[in-house]
C-alpha positions in Angstrom: 92.3 150.3 134.3 93.0 146.4 134.1 93.5 145.0 130.7 92.5 141.7 129.7 95.1 139.3 129.5 96.0 137.9 126.0 94.8 134.6 124.7 97.6 132.1 124.3 98.7 131.5 120.5 97.5 128.7 118.9 100.0 126.3 117.5 100.2 123.6 114.5 100.9 121.0 117.5 97.8 122.5 119.4 95.2 122.1 116.8 96.5 118.8 115.0 94.8 115.7 116.6 96.3 112.7 114.7 93.3 110.6 115.4 91.1 113.2 114.0 92.3 115.2 111.2 91.5 115.6 107.6 94.8 114.5 105.9 93.5 111.2 104.2 90.5 113.1 102.6 93.6 115.4 101.3 95.2 113.1 99.8 92.2 111.9 98.0 91.9 115.0 96.9 95.7 115.4 95.8 95.0 111.8 94.2 92.1 112.9 92.1 94.3 116.2 91.1 97.1 114.1 89.6 94.0 112.4 87.6 92.7 115.9 86.3 96.5 117.0 85.9 97.2 113.9 83.6 93.9 114.3 81.5 94.9 116.6 78.9 97.9 114.4 78.4 96.6 111.3 78.0 93.5 112.7 76.1 95.5 113.9 73.2 94.1 117.8 74.2 95.7 121.3 75.0 96.5 122.3 78.8 94.8 124.9 80.1 96.8 128.1 80.2 99.6 126.1 78.8 102.5 125.6 80.6 101.1 126.6 83.6 98.5 124.0 83.5 101.0 121.5 83.0 102.8 122.7 85.9 99.7 122.7 88.3 99.5 119.5 87.1 102.5 119.1 89.0 101.1 120.2 92.0 99.4 117.5 93.6 102.3 115.3 93.6 104.4 117.9 95.0 101.8 118.3 97.7 102.1 114.2 98.3 105.5 114.6 99.1 104.9 118.0 101.5 102.3 115.9 103.4 104.9 112.4 103.6 107.9 114.9 105.1 105.5 115.8 108.0 104.0 112.2 108.6 107.4 110.5 107.7 109.4 112.7 110.2 106.5 112.0 112.8 106.9 108.2 112.3 110.8 108.1 113.3 110.9 110.6 115.8 107.8 108.9 117.5 109.5 105.2 117.4 113.1 105.6 116.4 113.2 101.9 115.6 115.3 101.2 112.2 113.4 97.6 111.8 109.8 99.0 112.5 110.1 102.0 110.3 111.5 100.1 107.1 109.0 97.6 107.6 106.2 100.0 108.5 107.5 102.0 105.2 107.9 98.9 102.7 104.5 97.7 103.9 102.9 101.1 102.8 104.4 101.5 99.3 105.3 97.4 98.0 102.5 94.9 98.6 99.9 97.2 96.7 102.6 98.2 93.8 103.4 94.9 93.2 99.5 94.2 93.0 99.4 97.1 90.5 102.2 95.7 87.8 100.6 92.2 87.9 97.0 93.5 87.4 98.5 95.7 85.0 100.1 93.0 83.3 97.6 90.3 83.8 94.3 92.6 83.1 94.9 96.4 81.7 97.4 94.8 79.1 95.7 92.1 77.5 92.5 94.1 77.2 94.2 96.8 75.9 95.8 94.8 72.9 92.2 93.6 72.2 91.3 97.1 72.1 93.7 98.1 69.9 93.6 95.0 67.6 97.1 94.5 66.4 96.6 91.1 66.7 99.7 90.4 69.4 99.2 87.6 71.7 97.8 88.8 74.8 100.1 87.6 77.0 103.8 86.8 76.4 107.5 87.0 78.2 106.9 90.9 78.2 104.0 90.4 80.6 106.1 88.8 83.1 109.2 91.2 82.1 106.8 94.0 83.1 106.7 93.1 86.6 110.0 91.6 87.0 112.0 95.1 86.1 110.0 96.9 87.6 109.8 95.3 91.0 112.9 97.5 92.9 111.0 100.5 92.2 112.8 101.7 89.5 110.8 101.7 86.5 112.6 100.2 83.8 109.4 99.2 81.2 106.8 101.1 80.7 104.9 99.3 78.0 103.8 95.8 77.4 104.6 94.3 74.1 104.7 97.9 72.5 100.9 98.3 74.5 99.3 100.5 74.7 99.5 101.8 70.9 97.2 104.3 68.6 96.5 106.8 71.4 98.0 110.0 72.3 100.1 108.8 75.0 101.7 105.7 73.7 104.2 102.8 75.0 103.1 104.1 78.6 100.9 101.9 80.6 101.3 103.8 84.1 103.5 107.0 83.8 102.5 107.9 87.8 104.4 104.7 89.5 108.3 106.3 88.7 107.6 108.8 91.5 107.5 105.9 94.2 111.1 105.5 94.0 111.9 109.0 94.5 109.4 108.2 97.7 111.0 105.7 99.0 114.4 107.3 98.4 112.9 110.4 100.9 111.8 107.5 103.6 115.5 106.0 103.0 117.2 109.6 103.6 115.2 110.0 107.3 116.1 106.3 108.3 119.8 107.0 107.2 119.9 110.8 109.3 117.7 109.1 112.1 120.3 105.9 112.5 122.9 108.6 112.4 122.3 110.5 115.1 121.3 113.6 113.0 117.9 114.1 113.7 118.6 114.7 117.0 119.5 118.1 116.0 117.6 120.9 115.0 119.5 122.4 112.5 119.6 118.9 110.5 116.0 119.5 108.2 116.3 122.8 107.9 119.9 122.8 106.6 118.5 119.7 104.1 115.7 121.7 103.0 118.3 124.6 102.1 120.3 122.4 100.2 117.6 121.1 98.7 116.5 124.6 97.3 120.0 125.2 96.4 120.1 122.3 94.1 116.5 123.2 92.8 117.9 126.3 91.8 121.1 125.4 90.0 119.1 122.7 88.0 116.4 125.3 87.1 119.2 127.9 85.9 120.9 125.0 84.1 124.0 125.1 86.3 123.3 121.2 87.0 122.2 119.6 83.6 121.7 116.3 85.3 117.7 115.3 84.9 118.0 112.9 88.0 119.5 115.9 90.3 116.7 118.1 89.4 113.9 115.4 90.3 116.0 114.7 93.7 115.9 118.4 94.6 112.4 118.6 93.6 111.3 115.9 95.4 113.6 116.6 98.3 112.8 120.0 98.4 108.9 119.2 98.7 109.7 116.3 101.2 112.1 118.3 103.6 109.6 121.2 103.5 107.0 119.0 105.2 109.5 117.3 107.5 110.2 121.0 108.9 106.4 122.1 109.4 106.5 118.9 111.8 109.7 119.8 113.3 107.4 123.4 114.1 104.7 122.5 115.0 104.8 123.8 118.4 106.2 127.2 116.9 103.9 127.8 114.2 100.9 129.6 114.5 97.8 128.3 112.7 94.4 129.9 111.9 92.2 129.7 108.6 93.5 133.2 107.5 97.1 131.8 107.5 96.3 128.7 106.1 94.2 129.9 103.4 97.4 132.6 102.7 99.5 130.2 102.4 97.6 128.4 99.8 96.9 131.2 98.6 101.0 132.1 97.8 101.4 128.1 96.7 99.0 128.6 93.9 100.2 131.9 92.4 103.7 130.8 92.4 102.9 128.5 89.7 103.0 131.3 87.4 106.7 131.8 87.8 109.3 129.1 85.7 110.2 126.9 89.1 107.6 127.7 91.6 108.7 125.2 94.2 111.5 127.3 94.9 108.4 129.9 96.5 105.9 127.5 97.3 107.6 124.9 99.2 107.1 126.2 102.7 104.0 127.6 101.9 102.1 124.4 100.4 103.3 122.1 103.3 102.2 124.6 106.2 98.9 125.0 104.1 98.3 121.8 103.2 98.7 120.2 107.0 96.9 123.5 108.3 94.2 122.8 106.6 94.4 118.8 107.6 94.3 120.0 111.1 91.8 123.0 111.2 89.3 121.3 108.6 88.5 118.2 111.2 85.2 118.1 111.1 83.6 114.3 111.2 82.7 113.7 107.5 86.1 115.2 106.5 87.9 112.5 108.6 88.3 109.3 106.7 89.1 106.5 108.2 89.7 104.6 104.8 92.6 106.2 102.8 91.8 105.1 99.1 94.6 108.0 97.9 97.3 105.4 96.9 95.1 103.4 95.1 93.7 106.0 93.4 97.3 107.3 92.5 98.7 104.0 91.4 96.1 102.8 89.5 94.6 105.8 87.5 96.8 106.0 85.1 96.0 102.4 83.4 92.5 103.4 83.8 92.6 106.2 81.5 94.8 104.8 79.1 91.7 102.3 78.9 89.3 105.1 78.8 91.2 106.7 75.9 90.9 103.1 74.2 87.8 102.9 74.5 87.0 106.1 73.0 85.9 108.1 75.8 88.7 110.7 75.1 86.0 112.0 73.1 84.0 113.1 75.3 85.1 117.0 77.2 87.8 117.3 78.9 86.5 117.5 82.2 83.7 114.8 81.5 86.8 112.6 81.1 88.6 113.7 83.9 85.4 112.7 86.1 84.8 109.3 84.1 88.4 108.5 85.1 87.8 109.3 89.0 84.6 107.1 88.8 86.7 104.2 87.0 89.4 104.3 89.2 87.8 104.5 92.7 86.7 101.3 92.7 89.9 99.5 92.3 91.4 102.8 94.7 88.7 100.7 97.0 89.7 97.2 96.1 93.5 97.9 96.9 92.4 99.1 100.4 90.3 96.6 101.7 91.9 93.9 100.2 96.0 95.0 100.2 97.0 97.8 102.2 94.1 97.7 105.1 94.6 94.1 105.8 98.4 94.8 106.4 98.2 97.9 108.6 98.3 95.3 111.7 101.8 94.4 110.7 103.5 98.3 110.6 101.5 99.3 113.5 104.4 101.1 116.0 104.7 100.5 119.7 106.1 102.5 122.7 105.2 105.8 123.5 105.8 108.7 121.4 109.3 110.4 122.3 109.7 113.8 123.5 110.6 115.4 120.4 107.5 114.1 118.7 105.0 116.5 118.0 101.4 114.9 117.2 101.9 112.2 114.6 99.1 110.8 112.3 97.9 107.5 112.0 98.8 105.7 108.8 101.9 107.2 107.8 
């Protein structure tokens, strides 16, 4: 009796098309998830499910870092040119970030001061200080002349931007490892993942009390998880049951005290696998609004609270926040981010090490 020959196993490398994937749509959903996660805090309402609900608000940012790890490692391996790599990373993060700082100081804060009725001048040295002090990505100043005030979360105009420093630090870590030749060794990324895992375990167990160490371990673990998935694209099988199962494990693990110790590889694999499989043309977004949604949502929500929209049911406030942020995200993409894409295009052929890379890394 002749047995049918087994079909070859489909790997993530087989399924992922750098031009036909839904990672932009997934990142947009993650940005909307950040808005949903921030809504209880900014509206002065309780998180659903208590601390678990608050942790699930962090879940979305962790997803961003996992996808970034996948894309950024691929970007370096596809074209290991320090100059081009650093230029591309700077252009992706900095111009829109600077515009957001300026818009916050020149538009959001003055409107907020007027709405609060404090009688302060709407422009002062604090407006300039906000831009200059935060220009290096590390957020030294969150308020502008004490505004926003009279709201549940006062003194902070943009509580999302602080993560961009850590994102860029991950970019620099890849650059340093690449320039040092460490990325030629397949053990490098797994060792970074393991070191980050141990550091996060130590921080969560209070063996290490430094907050910055805990933050670095958190983001390092999520970023390296995405990078690890990239490195294993030719070996990892991919299918809808596997992707759904991985995302289910990642979600269920939010019930744990430090969910990332379990969730990191499952979340990274699940999101990237979803991006590969959910490749219907309507999900393949050529315009990437996710970054604009992320950097503008917080000040938009603060203004909405000042306008009294926090009186809406929590879900209604979140939907209003998404609707109000979307035009700014579109403006950021079409007026700032997209026009600069031509300055960060990579030249040359894919390296032999590089698995499929995604556009707009």
